TORTORTI-222756 format. One record per residue (C-alpha): residue number from 1; residue in one letter; x, y, z. Coordinates in nm, 3 decimals. Example, Ala and Ser with C-alpha at 12.3 -4.5 7.8 and 13.67 -1.06 7.14 Angstrom:
BEGIN
- 1_a_1.230_-0.450_0.780
- 2_s_1.367_-0.106_0.714
//
This chain:
BEGIN
- 1_x_9.539_-8.109_15.992
- 2_x_9.652_-8.376_15.722
- 3_x_9.417_-8.454_15.436
- 4_x_9.424_-8.841_15.566
- 5_x_9.300_-8.706_15.880
- 6_x_9.046_-8.460_15.770
- 7_x_8.918_-8.737_15.539
- 8_x_8.877_-8.990_15.842
- 9_x_8.689_-8.693_16.024
- 10_x_8.460_-8.615_15.739
- 11_x_8.386_-8.996_15.697
- 12_x_8.295_-9.006_16.092
- 13_x_8.077_-8.692_16.047
- 14_x_7.888_-8.860_15.746
- 15_x_7.847_-9.169_15.938
- 16_x_7.728_-9.031_16.241
- 17_x_7.402_-8.948_16.080
- 18_x_7.360_-9.323_15.980
- 19_x_7.426_-9.424_16.344
- 20_x_7.168_-9.192_16.468
- 21_x_6.912_-9.303_16.222
- 22_x_7.005_-9.667_16.291
- 23_x_6.970_-9.617_16.646
- 24_x_6.622_-9.454_16.590
- 25_x_6.553_-9.787_16.409
- 26_x_6.647_-10.017_16.668
- 27_x_6.503_-9.797_16.958
- 28_x_6.207_-9.644_16.855
- 29_x_6.105_-9.293_16.763
- 30_x_6.406_-9.031_16.803
- 31_x_6.418_-8.847_17.123
- 32_x_6.472_-8.495_16.988
- 33_x_6.122_-8.435_16.788
- 34_x_5.856_-8.184_16.871
- 35_x_5.659_-8.463_17.041
- 36_x_5.753_-8.614_17.353
- 37_x_5.922_-8.972_17.347
- 38_x_5.747_-9.286_17.439
- 39_x_5.691_-9.342_17.782
- 40_x_5.955_-9.605_17.927
- 41_x_5.669_-9.887_17.936
- 42_x_5.496_-9.775_17.618
- 43_x_5.743_-9.915_17.371
- 44_x_5.842_-10.226_17.559
- 45_x_5.757_-10.575_17.454
- 46_x_5.891_-10.750_17.762
- 47_x_5.671_-10.930_17.978
- 48_x_5.566_-10.679_18.260
- 49_x_5.518_-10.953_18.507
- 50_x_5.914_-11.003_18.488
- 51_x_6.054_-10.692_18.385
- 52_x_6.036_-10.317_18.479
- 53_x_6.120_-10.084_18.187
- 54_x_6.308_-9.791_18.347
- 55_x_6.455_-9.473_18.203
- 56_x_6.789_-9.361_18.365
- 57_x_6.939_-9.015_18.272
- 58_x_7.198_-8.780_18.370
- 59_x_7.166_-8.409_18.296
- 60_x_7.441_-8.133_18.380
- 61_x_7.186_-7.872_18.409
- 62_x_7.379_-7.551_18.477
- 63_x_7.165_-7.475_18.760
- 64_x_7.463_-7.365_18.970
- 65_x_7.449_-6.987_19.049
- 66_x_7.702_-6.724_19.156
- 67_x_7.604_-6.688_19.520
- 68_x_7.471_-6.884_19.786
- 69_x_7.098_-6.888_19.825
- 70_x_7.041_-6.753_19.451
- 71_x_6.919_-7.066_19.315
- 72_x_6.649_-7.083_19.582
- 73_x_6.557_-6.727_19.471
- 74_x_6.556_-6.828_19.117
- 75_x_6.341_-7.124_19.152
- 76_x_6.101_-6.939_19.416
- 77_x_5.873_-6.834_19.122
- 78_x_5.817_-7.031_18.786
- 79_x_5.943_-6.740_18.594
- 80_x_6.329_-6.809_18.544
- 81_x_6.381_-6.908_18.174
- 82_x_6.658_-7.102_18.194
- 83_x_6.513_-7.332_18.472
- 84_x_6.207_-7.352_18.256
- 85_x_6.411_-7.474_17.969
- 86_x_6.572_-7.751_18.194
- 87_x_6.264_-7.863_18.342
- 88_x_6.097_-7.859_17.964
- 89_x_6.380_-8.099_17.847
- 90_x_6.326_-8.328_18.145
- 91_x_5.953_-8.345_18.088
- 92_x_5.983_-8.422_17.736
- 93_x_6.240_-8.692_17.794
- 94_x_6.065_-8.820_18.080
- 95_x_6.325_-9.010_18.284
- 96_x_6.225_-9.214_18.549
- 97_x_6.544_-9.148_18.752
- 98_x_6.744_-8.863_18.707
- 99_x_7.074_-8.724_18.817
- 100_x_7.097_-8.347_18.784
- 101_x_7.479_-8.225_18.803
- 102_x_7.552_-7.864_18.899
- 103_x_7.259_-7.799_19.116
- 104_x_7.335_-7.590_19.425
- 105_x_7.307_-7.768_19.746
- 106_x_7.126_-7.620_20.040
- 107_x_7.082_-7.843_20.371
- 108_x_6.714_-7.761_20.387
- 109_x_6.646_-7.922_20.040
- 110_x_6.438_-7.606_19.944
- 111_x_6.563_-7.589_19.589
- 112_x_6.538_-7.941_19.571
- 113_x_6.146_-7.890_19.646
- 114_x_6.097_-7.567_19.445
- 115_x_6.229_-7.723_19.122
- 116_x_5.970_-7.990_19.154
- 117_x_5.683_-7.757_19.242
- 118_x_5.738_-7.462_19.025
- 119_x_5.920_-7.622_18.725
- 120_x_5.878_-7.980_18.689
- 121_x_5.506_-7.986_18.804
- 122_x_5.430_-7.697_18.557
- 123_x_5.332_-7.760_18.184
- 124_x_5.562_-7.583_17.919
- 125_x_5.486_-7.509_17.574
- 126_x_5.260_-7.796_17.549
- 127_x_5.484_-8.051_17.761
- 128_x_5.341_-8.272_17.995
- 129_x_5.414_-8.206_18.388
- 130_x_5.632_-8.490_18.547
- 131_x_5.647_-8.565_18.914
- 132_x_5.931_-8.741_19.126
- 133_x_5.797_-8.834_19.472
- 134_x_6.131_-8.929_19.565
- 135_x_6.450_-8.707_19.570
- 136_x_6.780_-8.703_19.740
- 137_x_7.062_-8.460_19.793
- 138_x_7.359_-8.435_20.028
- 139_x_7.673_-8.198_20.098
- 140_x_7.924_-8.141_19.821
- 141_x_8.293_-8.078_19.869
- 142_x_8.267_-7.761_19.654
- 143_x_8.341_-7.430_19.831
- 144_x_8.420_-7.584_20.156
- 145_x_8.764_-7.439_20.290
- 146_x_9.038_-7.672_20.320
- 147_x_9.256_-7.445_20.535
- 148_x_9.568_-7.524_20.290
- 149_x_9.708_-7.359_19.980
- 150_x_9.623_-7.654_19.762
- 151_x_9.653_-7.454_19.429
- 152_x_9.985_-7.341_19.548
- 153_x_9.913_-6.987_19.453
- 154_x_10.108_-6.839_19.773
- 155_x_9.811_-6.768_19.970
- 156_x_9.520_-6.972_20.142
- 157_x_9.151_-6.908_20.068
- 158_x_8.921_-6.872_19.758
- 159_x_8.774_-7.134_19.541
- 160_x_9.092_-7.319_19.444
- 161_x_9.181_-7.379_19.790
- 162_x_8.842_-7.545_19.862
- 163_x_8.807_-7.930_19.861
- 164_x_8.641_-7.875_19.543
- 165_x_8.652_-7.589_19.332
- 166_x_8.364_-7.352_19.435
- 167_x_8.294_-6.991_19.569
- 168_x_8.063_-7.127_19.829
- 169_x_7.976_-7.447_20.003
- 170_x_7.741_-7.654_19.772
- 171_x_7.795_-7.473_19.446
- 172_x_7.800_-7.703_19.171
- 173_x_7.634_-7.979_19.378
- 174_x_7.399_-8.279_19.272
- 175_x_7.064_-8.399_19.311
- 176_x_6.886_-8.727_19.237
- 177_x_6.489_-8.718_19.129
- 178_x_6.328_-9.054_19.115
- 179_x_5.978_-9.202_19.043
- 180_x_6.089_-9.508_19.221
- 181_x_6.178_-9.532_19.592
- 182_x_6.492_-9.435_19.728
- 183_x_6.628_-9.676_20.012
- 184_x_6.741_-9.362_20.205
- 185_x_6.889_-9.571_20.505
- 186_x_7.114_-9.765_20.256
- 187_x_7.239_-9.448_20.073
- 188_x_7.626_-9.422_20.104
- 189_x_7.822_-9.133_20.048
- 190_x_8.195_-9.098_19.978
- 191_x_8.251_-8.721_20.042
- 192_x_8.549_-8.741_20.277
- 193_x_8.743_-9.051_20.130
- 194_x_9.082_-8.928_20.122
- 195_x_9.299_-8.933_19.793
- 196_x_9.591_-9.082_19.954
- 197_x_9.402_-9.360_20.052
- 198_x_9.354_-9.495_19.698
- 199_x_9.609_-9.769_19.642
- 200_x_9.822_-9.626_19.324
- 201_x_9.672_-9.294_19.335
- 202_x_9.798_-9.053_19.062
- 203_x_9.910_-8.777_19.322
- 204_x_10.071_-8.499_19.110
- 205_x_10.416_-8.400_19.126
- 206_x_10.578_-8.068_19.170
- 207_x_10.824_-8.087_18.883
- 208_x_11.050_-7.787_19.041
- 209_x_11.152_-8.067_19.324
- 210_x_11.325_-8.385_19.283
- 211_x_11.089_-8.557_19.518
- 212_x_10.795_-8.759_19.360
- 213_x_10.437_-8.706_19.400
- 214_x_10.499_-8.377_19.618
- 215_x_10.275_-8.137_19.482
- 216_x_10.052_-8.173_19.797
- 217_x_10.245_-8.171_20.130
- 218_x_10.201_-8.455_20.373
- 219_x_9.985_-8.225_20.589
- 220_x_9.765_-8.143_20.281
- 221_x_9.730_-8.517_20.173
- 222_x_9.625_-8.593_20.540
- 223_x_9.292_-8.382_20.467
- 224_x_9.274_-8.391_20.080
- 225_x_8.950_-8.546_19.958
- 226_x_8.949_-8.745_19.647
- 227_x_8.559_-8.631_19.536
- 228_x_8.574_-8.272_19.393
- 229_x_8.193_-8.294_19.483
- 230_x_8.090_-8.632_19.633
- 231_x_8.027_-8.986_19.514
- 232_x_7.703_-9.113_19.600
- 233_x_7.556_-9.474_19.595
- 234_x_7.157_-9.435_19.584
- 235_x_6.971_-9.746_19.612
- 236_x_6.676_-9.721_19.369
- 237_x_6.389_-9.987_19.468
- 238_x_6.228_-10.112_19.134
- 239_x_5.969_-10.352_19.230
- 240_x_6.155_-10.626_19.449
- 241_x_6.490_-10.529_19.296
- 242_x_6.756_-10.284_19.423
- 243_x_6.953_-10.082_19.136
- 244_x_7.231_-9.884_19.280
- 245_x_7.241_-9.551_19.122
- 246_x_7.609_-9.465_19.130
- 247_x_7.653_-9.068_19.070
- 248_x_7.939_-8.823_19.086
- 249_x_8.077_-8.524_18.909
- 250_x_8.473_-8.534_18.887
- 251_x_8.670_-8.229_18.839
- 252_x_8.753_-8.122_18.490
- 253_x_9.088_-8.212_18.372
- 254_x_9.188_-7.863_18.303
- 255_x_9.270_-7.545_18.489
- 256_x_9.597_-7.661_18.606
- 257_x_9.957_-7.663_18.486
- 258_x_10.224_-7.936_18.402
- 259_x_10.168_-8.130_18.707
- 260_x_9.812_-8.212_18.580
- 261_x_9.655_-8.207_18.921
- 262_x_9.317_-8.186_18.793
- 263_x_9.357_-8.449_18.523
- 264_x_9.506_-8.670_18.775
- 265_x_9.199_-8.615_19.041
- 266_x_8.971_-8.675_18.735
- 267_x_9.120_-9.004_18.650
- 268_x_9.094_-9.129_18.998
- 269_x_8.770_-8.990_19.071
- 270_x_8.653_-9.196_18.779
- 271_x_8.860_-9.487_18.904
- 272_x_8.666_-9.501_19.225
- 273_x_8.348_-9.633_19.073
- 274_x_8.558_-9.892_18.862
- 275_x_8.709_-10.005_19.179
- 276_x_8.362_-9.986_19.375
- 277_x_8.186_-10.231_19.132
- 278_x_8.499_-10.466_19.140
- 279_x_8.485_-10.691_19.443
- 280_x_8.845_-10.788_19.438
- 281_x_8.957_-10.427_19.427
- 282_x_8.712_-10.247_19.634
- 283_x_8.820_-10.338_20.010
- 284_x_8.998_-10.017_20.048
- 285_x_8.697_-9.802_19.998
- 286_x_8.536_-9.664_20.276
- 287_x_8.209_-9.439_20.295
- 288_x_8.117_-9.132_20.515
- 289_x_7.997_-9.381_20.787
- 290_x_8.315_-9.583_20.799
- 291_x_8.183_-9.899_20.612
- 292_x_8.428_-10.062_20.379
- 293_x_8.393_-10.213_20.041
- 294_x_8.175_-10.183_19.732
- 295_x_7.916_-10.362_19.556
- 296_x_7.871_-10.751_19.542
- 297_x_7.876_-10.947_19.230
- 298_x_7.506_-10.978_19.215
- 299_x_7.420_-10.655_19.267
- 300_x_7.262_-10.432_18.986
- 301_x_7.377_-10.058_18.924
- 302_x_7.362_-9.771_18.685
- 303_x_7.668_-9.537_18.689
- 304_x_7.581_-9.186_18.609
- 305_x_7.729_-8.818_18.565
- 306_x_7.934_-8.578_18.438
- 307_x_8.238_-8.758_18.389
- 308_x_8.432_-8.450_18.261
- 309_x_8.619_-8.717_18.044
- 310_x_8.596_-8.830_17.672
- 311_x_8.734_-9.158_17.548
- 312_x_8.926_-9.034_17.260
- 313_x_8.939_-8.627_17.281
- 314_x_9.001_-8.347_17.531
- 315_x_9.255_-8.307_17.825
- 316_x_9.202_-8.619_18.017
- 317_x_9.443_-8.858_18.127
- 318_x_9.456_-9.113_17.857
- 319_x_9.223_-9.437_17.966
- 320_x_9.029_-9.242_18.206
- 321_x_8.696_-9.293_18.069
- 322_x_8.794_-9.648_17.953
- 323_x_8.821_-9.753_18.318
- 324_x_8.419_-9.762_18.321
- 325_x_8.375_-9.802_17.937
- 326_x_8.580_-10.137_17.934
- 327_x_8.484_-10.269_18.256
- 328_x_8.369_-10.636_18.240
- 329_x_8.053_-10.561_18.456
- 330_x_7.952_-10.253_18.250
- 331_x_7.721_-10.275_17.963
- 332_x_7.844_-10.028_17.684
- 333_x_7.747_-10.214_17.375
- 334_x_7.471_-9.931_17.322
- 335_x_7.602_-9.577_17.306
- 336_x_7.364_-9.299_17.347
- 337_x_7.363_-9.099_16.997
- 338_x_7.189_-8.775_16.851
- 339_x_7.162_-8.614_16.522
- 340_x_7.234_-8.296_16.667
- 341_x_7.597_-8.361_16.779
- 342_x_7.711_-8.403_16.418
- 343_x_7.527_-8.113_16.302
- 344_x_7.698_-7.908_16.552
- 345_x_8.045_-8.044_16.423
- 346_x_7.961_-7.931_16.084
- 347_x_7.837_-7.581_16.162
- 348_x_8.077_-7.481_16.425
- 349_x_8.401_-7.658_16.277
- 350_x_8.703_-7.544_16.475
- 351_x_8.854_-7.806_16.708
- 352_x_8.556_-8.047_16.632
- 353_x_8.721_-8.130_16.310
- 354_x_9.016_-8.257_16.469
- 355_x_8.832_-8.522_16.691
- 356_x_8.893_-8.874_16.676
- 357_x_8.559_-8.954_16.848
- 358_x_8.223_-8.985_16.682
- 359_x_8.024_-8.665_16.700
- 360_x_7.711_-8.854_16.734
- 361_x_7.815_-8.946_17.079
- 362_x_7.901_-8.599_17.189
- 363_x_7.701_-8.463_17.491
- 364_x_7.842_-8.132_17.549
- 365_x_7.876_-7.803_17.371
- 366_x_8.188_-7.648_17.444
- 367_x_8.430_-7.392_17.298
- 368_x_8.509_-7.457_16.929
- 369_x_8.868_-7.344_16.974
- 370_x_8.946_-7.592_17.250
- 371_x_8.844_-7.851_17.348
- 372_x_8.537_-7.854_17.124
- 373_x_8.237_-8.057_17.168
- 374_x_8.299_-8.371_17.372
- 375_x_8.130_-8.711_17.508
- 376_x_8.158_-8.623_17.887
- 377_x_7.813_-8.744_18.017
- 378_x_7.737_-9.101_18.077
- 379_x_7.470_-9.350_18.173
- 380_x_7.627_-9.706_18.219
- 381_x_7.419_-10.000_18.335
- 382_x_7.558_-10.303_18.455
- 383_x_7.524_-10.628_18.240
- 384_x_7.235_-10.748_18.452
- 385_x_7.030_-10.492_18.307
- 386_x_6.963_-10.538_17.912
- 387_x_6.951_-10.185_17.744
- 388_x_6.636_-10.146_17.528
- 389_x_6.687_-9.792_17.385
- 390_x_6.929_-9.486_17.460
- 391_x_6.977_-9.133_17.329
- 392_x_7.109_-8.799_17.366
- 393_x_6.881_-8.478_17.376
- 394_x_7.025_-8.281_17.115
- 395_x_6.797_-8.161_16.851
- 396_x_6.888_-8.054_16.519
- 397_x_6.844_-7.690_16.399
- 398_x_6.514_-7.759_16.216
- 399_x_6.358_-7.949_16.500
- 400_x_6.111_-7.703_16.698
- 401_x_6.278_-7.821_17.022
- 402_x_6.615_-7.662_16.928
- 403_x_6.514_-7.363_17.127
- 404_x_6.592_-7.570_17.431
- 405_x_6.950_-7.620_17.351
- 406_x_7.036_-7.363_17.096
- 407_x_7.395_-7.261_17.038
- 408_x_7.639_-7.027_17.251
- 409_x_7.521_-6.675_17.308
- 410_x_7.717_-6.441_17.536
- 411_x_7.398_-6.253_17.591
- 412_x_7.255_-6.536_17.778
- 413_x_7.324_-6.610_18.125
- 414_x_7.558_-6.910_18.110
- 415_x_7.575_-6.882_17.729
- 416_x_7.299_-7.124_17.663
- 417_x_6.903_-7.130_17.680
- 418_x_6.929_-7.438_17.928
- 419_x_7.286_-7.578_17.945
- 420_x_7.620_-7.654_17.745
- 421_x_7.555_-7.976_17.851
- 422_x_7.273_-8.229_17.707
- 423_x_7.061_-8.490_17.883
- 424_x_7.162_-8.853_17.819
- 425_x_6.921_-9.125_17.894
- 426_x_6.890_-9.515_17.848
- 427_x_6.593_-9.772_17.903
- 428_x_6.681_-10.075_18.049
- 429_x_6.497_-10.376_18.141
- 430_x_6.498_-10.433_18.539
- 431_x_6.430_-10.804_18.626
- 432_x_6.171_-10.803_18.903
- 433_x_6.326_-11.131_19.032
- 434_x_6.654_-11.254_18.990
- 435_x_6.701_-11.619_18.915
- 436_x_6.967_-11.667_19.196
- 437_x_6.808_-11.439_19.449
- 438_x_6.457_-11.300_19.528
- 439_x_6.610_-10.947_19.620
- 440_x_6.961_-10.809_19.707
- 441_x_6.898_-10.684_20.038
//
């Protein structure tokens, strides 16, 4: 690494602390403290007759397990330490609307209920229980056999040939918990949308043949689903206003070869939401019920999830995350930050010291050799929703809550006390009545 680049990185690390302090001054008490952060309405000065102060968050909580039904077993009592740490983080941040990535799906909704009853509803180390009366989950493409050799390994079967990587159907699924009503009849899912049906799709190319974009055969493309898990539009009713919670978990842009099939799929999974919120580009999109199109210009939304894409570092196709960050309808003027991210960069070194991105914005503690810590988890509201505060739950080592995130330990299941990802949150003002519409039904 050149001295010039090293100096630039050192300056960013030093400035990151100032950014975190500045964010705290603007946003109220820091999230990573021994005391719970203020409730969404406690610190708001907005007229409560006109606005609701709502905290949206995303957390890749690593509540995936290696076998079908194991998550239900682990959650059937309040004794699982990792699930308890995840629940305590949620209790201390106290989001109103929460997406949990890597939460194994079961059709009965048992795991969804048990996590509430045995973990979120139980006080831990002085935390306050939190209740989510509204919950949503749906099938995931992970682990569903495609019947084709999608990874070109020479044989059919196994996690690499599923519609989304997984050892059993529903592994690495998603769940939404909400204090506000979920309009279940208006939920849209995009589990079966085909990658080939996206205009200009970045279909991978088999470099060993002269034909373009032929990694997948015509027969495979006829069934290949774009979403590695699923994409959901979950309408949340906040007063008389509906906020569309647009959630997903694109595939990581690694574990492939020169064809970059996962990187290209990651790019287009992110693009689906960028097109969905663009009325002039969304006409090609169809949901699992056959309805076409995306959001209308006046509809409010929050995009959330582990996008597996850093805007500056890592292995993403360049510009993948920017499809959302630079979108004219997305409010990205206040980036969630922490003090723990910069400290981790200094302590861990390695690939982190070569990164271009600001470590205050990192949301995942990945291997220090490669790719290093990255910003991959996002909560992005549209410009109709004013951002009051935001943060990343990444305590510093001297914080009593550091025990909930910790550092990589090979002796721990999964390597961390909770997850290698951090919970990301924003507080937004949701207008109770839009000036041009009473509601957006």
